[in-house]
C-alpha positions in Angstrom: 2.5 -76.5 35.9 0.2 -77.7 38.1 -3.2 -77.0 35.8 -6.4 -76.1 39.4 -9.9 -77.1 37.9 -12.4 -74.2 38.3 -15.4 -77.3 37.9 -17.8 -77.8 35.0 -19.6 -74.8 32.4 -21.8 -75.6 29.9 -21.0 -79.1 29.9 -17.0 -78.3 29.8 -14.7 -78.4 32.6 -12.4 -75.3 33.1 -9.4 -75.3 34.2 -7.2 -72.9 35.3 -2.9 -72.6 36.0 -1.6 -72.6 39.5 2.2 -71.2 39.7 4.6 -74.2 41.2 6.6 -72.9 44.1 9.3 -73.0 41.8 7.9 -70.8 39.1 6.9 -68.3 41.7 10.7 -67.7 42.7 11.6 -67.1 39.6 9.1 -65.0 38.6 9.5 -62.9 41.9 13.4 -63.6 41.2 13.5 -62.3 38.1 11.2 -59.0 38.6 13.8 -57.9 41.8 16.3 -58.5 39.1 15.1 -55.0 37.2 13.7 -53.5 39.3 16.5 -53.1 41.4 19.5 -52.6 38.9 16.5 -49.9 38.0 16.2 -48.3 41.2 19.1 -49.2 43.4 19.1 -51.6 46.6 17.8 -48.7 48.4 14.9 -47.5 46.3 13.9 -50.6 45.0 10.0 -51.5 46.1 8.9 -55.2 46.8 5.7 -53.7 45.6 7.3 -52.9 42.2 8.9 -55.9 42.8 5.8 -58.4 43.3 2.8 -56.4 40.3 6.2 -56.5 38.0 6.6 -60.4 39.0 2.6 -61.0 38.0 1.7 -61.5 42.1 0.8 -60.1 45.3 3.1 -59.1 48.0 1.7 -61.5 49.9 3.2 -64.4 47.3 6.5 -62.6 47.8 6.5 -63.1 51.8 5.8 -66.3 51.4 9.0 -67.4 49.3 11.9 -64.6 50.8 12.0 -63.2 54.0 12.4 -60.6 52.7 13.9 -57.8 50.1 17.7 -58.3 52.3 16.6 -61.9 51.9 15.7 -61.6 48.0 18.6 -59.4 47.2 21.0 -61.9 48.7 18.9 -64.5 47.0 20.0 -62.1 43.9 23.7 -62.1 44.7 24.2 -66.1 45.0 22.5 -66.4 41.8 24.1 -63.4 40.0 27.8 -64.6 41.1 27.0 -68.7 39.8 25.9 -67.1 36.4 29.8 -65.3 36.2 31.7 -67.7 37.3 29.7 -70.2 34.5 30.7 -67.0 32.6 35.3 -66.6 33.6 34.4 -70.8 32.9 33.5 -70.8 28.8 36.1 -73.1 27.0 38.2 -71.7 24.1 39.9 -73.2 20.8 41.3 -75.5 23.2 39.0 -76.9 24.3 40.5 -75.8 28.0 40.0 -72.1 30.1 43.0 -69.8 29.7 44.4 -67.5 30.9 43.4 -65.4 27.7 39.8 -66.5 28.3 39.7 -65.7 32.0 41.3 -62.4 31.2 38.4 -61.6 28.4 35.7 -62.9 31.1 37.1 -60.8 33.4 37.5 -57.6 31.8 33.4 -58.6 30.2 32.4 -58.4 33.8 34.1 -55.3 34.6 32.4 -52.7 32.0 29.7 -51.9 32.1 28.6 -54.0 35.5 25.0 -52.1 37.0 25.0 -55.1 39.3 27.9 -55.2 40.7 27.5 -51.0 41.2 24.0 -52.3 43.6 25.7 -55.0 45.3 28.4 -52.5 46.3 25.9 -50.1 47.3 23.9 -53.0 49.5 27.4 -53.7 51.4 28.0 -50.5 52.0 25.0 -50.6 53.6 25.4 -54.0 55.2 28.4 -52.9 57.1 27.2 -50.8 59.4 25.1 -53.7 59.9 26.4 -57.2 62.2 23.7 -59.0 61.4 23.2 -58.2 57.7 27.4 -58.3 56.7 27.7 -61.9 59.0 24.9 -62.9 56.1 27.0 -61.1 53.6 30.3 -63.1 54.5 28.4 -66.4 54.6 27.0 -66.1 51.0 30.6 -64.6 50.2 32.6 -67.5 51.6 30.4 -70.3 50.4 30.5 -68.6 46.5 34.5 -68.3 46.8 34.9 -71.6 47.9 32.6 -72.8 44.8 35.1 -71.0 42.5 38.3 -71.6 43.7 36.6 -75.1 43.5 36.4 -74.4 39.7 39.5 -72.7 39.5 41.7 -75.1 40.6 40.0 -78.0 38.6 40.1 -75.7 35.8 44.1 -74.4 36.2 44.7 -78.4 35.8 43.5 -79.4 33.5 44.8 -76.5 31.2 48.6 -78.6 32.5 49.3 -75.7 35.0 49.2 -75.1 38.4 48.4 -72.5 41.3 50.5 -70.8 42.3 48.7 -69.6 45.4 45.8 -71.0 47.3 43.1 -71.2 45.4 40.1 -69.4 47.3 42.9 -66.6 47.9 43.4 -66.7 44.0 39.5 -66.2 43.8 39.8 -63.7 46.3 41.7 -62.3 44.0 39.6 -62.8 41.0 36.7 -61.5 42.8 38.3 -58.5 44.1 39.5 -57.8 40.9 35.7 -57.4 39.5 34.4 -55.3 42.1 37.3 -52.6 42.4 37.8 -52.5 38.3 34.2 -52.4 37.7 33.8 -49.5 40.8 36.7 -47.9 39.4 35.6 -47.8 36.1 32.6 -45.5 37.2 32.8 -41.9 34.3 35.3 -43.6 33.1 35.1 -42.9 29.1 37.2 -45.9 28.4 38.6 -48.9 29.7 40.9 -48.5 33.1 43.3 -51.1 32.2 44.9 -52.8 29.3 44.4 -56.2 29.0 47.9 -56.9 28.8 48.2 -55.3 31.6 45.6 -57.5 33.5 47.2 -60.8 31.7 50.4 -60.2 33.4 48.7 -59.8 37.0 46.6 -63.0 36.7 50.4 -64.6 35.6 51.5 -64.7 38.8 48.8 -66.9 39.6 49.3 -69.8 37.5 53.3 -72.1 37.7 53.7 -75.0 35.7 53.2 -77.9 38.0 55.8 -79.7 40.4 57.6 -82.4 38.2 57.6 -85.9 40.6 61.4 -86.6 41.8 
């Protein structure tokens, strides 16, 4: 945080605190996450986001080009957090298939963030420029997840049976699809054992050197 002198008063120097650009972005992103989750993408307003963050709309627009830019920044932040959540080591010190299944099932329960993104993505499909921006974000995040997945599968002494980016795409599709299917359901729609069997097809024992 940067301190800015407000000038002397009664023999003392009073200071006011000016938030850094990083502080402003973090507070706006935090407020945006709350507002988008509460109202959905279309009903959320930049006015409410700025107010909840404690800034004017000018501060919001000086850091983000608009609601769409802000939402895409949140998508990247949320996706990164999800990759981290799926990569928490289990008792063995590495991420096992069992850990991955538990992580995926956890993400599909009450996945409000996923539903809001589905709303945004459906609208983006009607606009070529927005769809292209979503595709760029998706490719970057899937590539990051693929690299993480390949490294952790290798650390577990296994190998991917399919290309890493395709395996990552399958995982993303499972989370997104199950989250949508779960809407209105009274309980889980897929058992842990079923998901474990599905994901088992993605890994195999490593080939031994001849």
